[in-house]
N, C-alpha and C positions, 0 to 999 in steps of 0.2 A: 273704187274699193268694193270688194265683194259684199254684198248685203250690210250696208251701213246700219241697218236697223237693228242688227245684233252686235251687242257689245262683248267684246272677248279681249283677253289680257294682251294677245299678238297685236291688236290694232292700237294699242297704248302709244301715244305721242306727246313729248313735253309741248306745252305752250310756247309761243315765241315771247321773248323778253325785250327785244329791240323793236324800234318803231317799223324798220323796213320789213323785218319778218312778219310784223303784224299785220301790216297793209298787204302782204301776199296772201294770207290768209281771210282777207275779206272777201265778200261777195254774195251771201245770202241776203241782205238788205237791200241790195241793189237789184235783185231778182222781185224783191217785193216793191221797189219804186216802179220798176217796168209794169207790174199789174195795177199800179195806181194811176200813173200818168196819162194813159191814154182815155181811162172813163174819168176819173176824178177831176184832172187838171184841163186837158183839151176840151173836153165836153162839158161836165157839171160845173166846173168853176166858170168857164168863159160865159155859160149860159147865165149865171148868177150874177156875174158881172154887168153883163149886157143888160139884165132885168133891172139891177137896182143901183147901179152905178158905183163910185167909189165908197160909200159909206158903211158897207160890210166887210171890208178889207179885214178888219179885227176879227169876225168870225172866221174868216178863211185860213188866217195865219195861227188862230187859236186852234183850229181843229187839228192843224198840223202837228203842232207843238205838243198838245195836251195828252195825245194818246201813246206816246212813245213809252211811257212808263210801264205800262201794261205790256206793251211787247216784249219790253226787257224782262218783266217778271216771268213772261211764258219762256221768254230764252233761257233764262236762269233755271227754270224749272227742268227743261228738256236737257240741258247738259249734265246736270247731276244726276237725274233719275233715268235718262235715256229714254223715256216715255214720249211718245206723239200727243199731239194736241186732242185727238178723239179718245186716247187712252184716258188722258187726264179728265176730260169731260165726263167719260164714264164712270170715273172714281168719285165724282162730286157727291155730296150729300143729297138724297132726295129719292122719291119713288122710281122704281125702275117698272119697264114695261118689255117683258120677255127679258132678253139677255142684256139689254141696253137700257140706261137710265134716261129720265126726262130730258136731259141737257142734250144728249145725242139726237133723241127723237126731234127736240124742239129746233134744235140746228139743220137737221134733216129737212124739216118741213119748210123752214124759211129760205134756206140756201135752194129747194127745189124752186121756189117761186123767183129766186135771184137769176135764174135763166133768162129772164127778161131782159136784165141789164146786160149781159154779155152778147144777147141777140143784137141789142142796140149798138154795141162795138162792133159786132161783124157786119152789120148795116151800114155803119160809117166806114169800113174798110171798103165796102163795095161801091158806096157814093165816091170816094176819093178815087177809086180804080176808073170809074164812070168819068169823071171829071178831066183824069189823066188821058184816057183812051176810050171813048166810047165804043160799043159793040152793038149799036142800034138800038131796038126796041127791048129786047131782052137783056141789055147791057147789066143791068144790077143784078140780075138773077144768076147770069154767068159768073161776074165778079164774086158774088157771094159764094159760089160753089168753089171758085179757084182759091178763095182765101181760106174755106173751110178745110179744102183738100191740102193746102200748105202748113195749116196748123196740124193737122193729122200727122203728116209727115214728118214735121220735127218731134213732137211731142210723144208720139206713140213709141218711139225708142225707150221711152223710161229712164233716158240719161240725164243728169243735172247739168254737166259741164257745159254742153252747147247753150242750155238755157241762158245760163249764167253770163256767156259771152255775148250772145245776141243781145240779152237786157242792156247791159254795159255799152256797148256800142251805140245802140239805137238811142237810149237816154242822153247819152253825151252828144252825139250830132244834133238832135233837134233842141236841147238845151242852148246851144252854142247859137244857132239861128234863131231862137225865141229871144235872148237878150241881146243879139244884134238889132232885131225888130224892136224892141223897147228903148234902145238907145235913140235909134233912127226915129223914133216916134217926137223926140224932142224938137225936130227941125221941120214940123207939119203942124198943121191947125189945131192938131190933136194933143198937143204937147202937155204934159201933166205939170200942174201947178203945185206947189208947196200946200196950197189950202186944199187943192184936191186931195192931195195924199193925207193931210193930216184929218180931213173930214172922215176918212176911214177908221179912224181911232175914236169915235163919239159914241160907240157901243150902242148903235141904233140899230134897229129891225123893223123895216117897213111893214105896214100890214098888206096882208094879201100875199104874200110871198112864202108861207110857211113851208109849203112844199118842197119848193126849191131849195129853201134855206136849210130844211131838215135833210134833204138829199146831199146838199153840198157838204155839211158837217159831217154826216155819215160817210161819205165816200172820199172825201179829201183827206191826206194823210193815210194813216194805217187805219181801215176799217176793222170790224170784227172779223170778217173772212180772210183778211191779209194778217192778222195777229196769230190766226190760227195757222195759216199756211206757213208763216215763218218758221215755225219749228221743223216742219219737214225739210227745209233747205238747211237749215241748221245741222240736222242729222245727215243729209246727204253729203254736205260739205266735209263731216267729219267731226264736228266740235264735239257730239255726245261720245262717239265711240274713241275719240283720241283721249277723252278723259277717263274713259275705261270704267268696268263695273265696280260699284262700292265693294271694297274688300273688308272683310273680318279682321286682317292684320294690316299693318303698314297703312293705317287709315290717312294719317298726317300727309304722306305722299300724295295719296289719292285727293285729299282735300287742295293742296297746293295746286295739282293739274286742273281741278275744278274752278278753282279762283282765276286761274290763268285764263283758261278758255272764255270764263265767263267775262273777262276784261276784253277779250279780243271780240266778243259778242256785243258788249256794250259799245264799243267803239264803232263797229260795223253798224249797229241799229242808230246811234246818233248820226254818223255822216251820211247814212241813206236818208235820214230826215232832213238834215241839211239841205239835201240835194232837192227832194222832192217839195221842200217848204220853198224854196228859193223858185222852183219851176210854178209851182202854186201861184204864189205872188205876181210872177210876172203874167202867167195867164189872166189872172182875175184883172190886174192894171189894164192891159191891152183891151180886155172884155170891156172894161167900165170906161176907158178914154176913147175908143173908137167905136164899139157898137152902140153902148147907151146913149153917146152924144147923137149919134145918127137915127135912135130909134130902130135899129135893126137887131132881129132876133132870130138866134141860128134854130131853125124848124124844120121837122120834116126833109123834103128832098133839098131844101136850101139850106141845109145844117152846113154842108161843107164850103159853098160858095160865100155864106155871111161870115164862116170863120176865117177863110182866106182873106177877108178885107183887112183882118188884123195885121196882115204883113204887106199887102199890095198897097194900102194906104199910107204906109211908113216908107217902103222900099220901092214901091214902083210896081206897074203891070208884071213886070219879069219875075218878081217874086212868088206870082201865084204858082208856077210850076216847083219852085223851091219849098213852096209851102206844102203843096200836094204831097211831093215825095216824103217832106218832113213828117206830115201827119200819116202818111201810109206806114212810115217807119214806127211812129210812136204808137198807133194803133196795134199794128200786127205784133208788135211787142208785149202788148198789153194782152193780146190774145193768146200768145205763145205762153206768157206767164200764169195767166188766170187758167188756162187749160191744163197746164202742168200741175198747180195747186189743186184744181178741182178734182183730177184723176186720183190724186194721192189722199184727198181728205174724203171724198166718195168711198174710195176702196177700203179706206180706213174704218170709216163707220159701217162699211157692210160686214168687216171684221168684228165690231161689236156686236152687230145684229146677229152675228153666228153664220152670216152666209157665205164667206170666205176665212181663211187663216191668213190675215194680212202679214203676220210674222215670217210667213213661208215666201221666200224670195220669188219662186216660180208662180205662185198664185198671185202674190202681187203684182208682178210684173204682167200678167196675164189680164188681170182686172184694170190695170192702169192703159193698156194697150187697146182694150175693149172699148173702156170711158172715152178715151181719146177720140174714137170715132164717132161714138154716141152724141156727145154732148155737142160737137159742132153741128151736128145734123139737126138737133133740137134747137140751137140757136139761129141757124139758117131759117127753119120753118116759122119762128118766132118773129124773125124779120119780114118774111114774105107775108105773113097774116097781118102785122100790126103797121109796119113801114113807117115808122116815126122814131129814128134812133135816139134823138135827144129826149125825148118824152120816156123812153124805154130806160135809158141810163139812169135819168132822175127818179123813176118811179123804182126801179131795181136798187138804186142806191139807198134809197130811203128805207129800205127792208134792212139795210145793214146795220140799223139803230138798234133792232131787236137782237141781232147776233152779239152786239156791243154790251147788251144787258148781260147776257150768258156769259161773256168773256170776263166782264168787270167781276163778276159773282167768282168765277174761277182763280182769277188772278189774285183775289183776297183769301181764298182757301189755300192758295199755294203759298202764299206769303205767311201767313198766321197760323195755318195748320200741318203743313206738308215740310217747309223748309227747315233742313237741319240748323242748329242754333249758330254752328261754325260758318254758315254761309250767309248769314242775315247780313242785308244791305245797311247802310248808314241812315240815321233818323232823316237827314237831308232828302234821300230817295223816297222815305216812306212817305214824308210830307208831299212830295211831287206826286206818288202813286195815289195818296188819297185825293189830291187835288184833281187828278185826272178822273178817278172813280165818280167822285161827287159831281165834277163837270159833265161827264156822260150821263149820269141819272138824271141831274136837272135838266139838261137839255132834253132829254128823252121825255121826262114827265110834263115840262113846260108844253112840249110840242103836242103831246098826247091831248093835254086840256084845251090847247089852244084850237087844236084842230077839232074837237068836240063843239066847242063852243062857236066856231066859224061854221 
């Protein structure tokens, strides 16, 4: 589609009314899942399970379920308005600094620090490559460069389609392997009993694991940065442009299209939530059952060998290579999805600052191409400097809580100030949205207080 960010009458498409037609239009949520699985599930969730055992399973599952309402509210806004996430943040009430307001500048500052998180992911890719095929003393440096180059080559084209296909294939393959490993676990000394599983719903939070818990809550499920990124995938998939610009006349037809595409978006968001919640739970259980029981902690250069124990201890030594390939696939998918999202988000922020015209297709494409080179270089340099991918992911993920505060505030403004009366959701959805907002607020405030006390 030519310039999906520009809504014109000729791009209008009626939403599907049958299940098969709807399924064919899904996709943005699975790109989002790809950006979540590598950092949130494979690394952060497993480290958390290895640290605390089964007792925090409730927190992991809750973090996946509770944030989807905010994601849906953002999606609803984009479909009927045609505006991007950065345009929405820039319209929020509050002080402005130059051309952009506090929310855009706040996001920009926090997100710049989150380079640390993706630096950890690219380091994880290098570690996996090295385990698969070591190139000697400088193996990790070489493989980091290879990973960065591959990611640049795919994302710099600025095209949505390949990103969606890569994401779905990669997530699907690794999910199948993980399910197989968890089932096989029941025939090993690390089998999960009912008492183990039920202990995960006692709503306990052990002392001394605040940073890991905060990072896990922030990064599992949709984080603040993923919620913001989701709107760009909705636009590039065509949901907003197919709805068309809000007309002066024939408003009823436009409302019907908007409601139809919002329904497609809601199914997309819910199905992707089911996908990443299942994978999250699987990784947590494997980490708790195998790594925690043996006192193993995935840290530093031992991150990948320790994580591989979740598969070799259940499926046998032969599974190490399979795990490494699977881990490589899922980490690369996260790199691809993250880089694709970051290049769009930052380009749009630059547009709010007045540095580029994001609405101009040529300028937007040029900025995306340039940033798709700059970011992998930054991530690689951070990994070379710090060299602790698990730590980098957890610390970077903790910053996501700050973005979630901005996102929740924006979602409430969207719902109660900007949303047309004809598109208002049910009271049941409003209840879930408030539960989501309050849970995020309470978790953030409680964590901040506990952090200062500790």
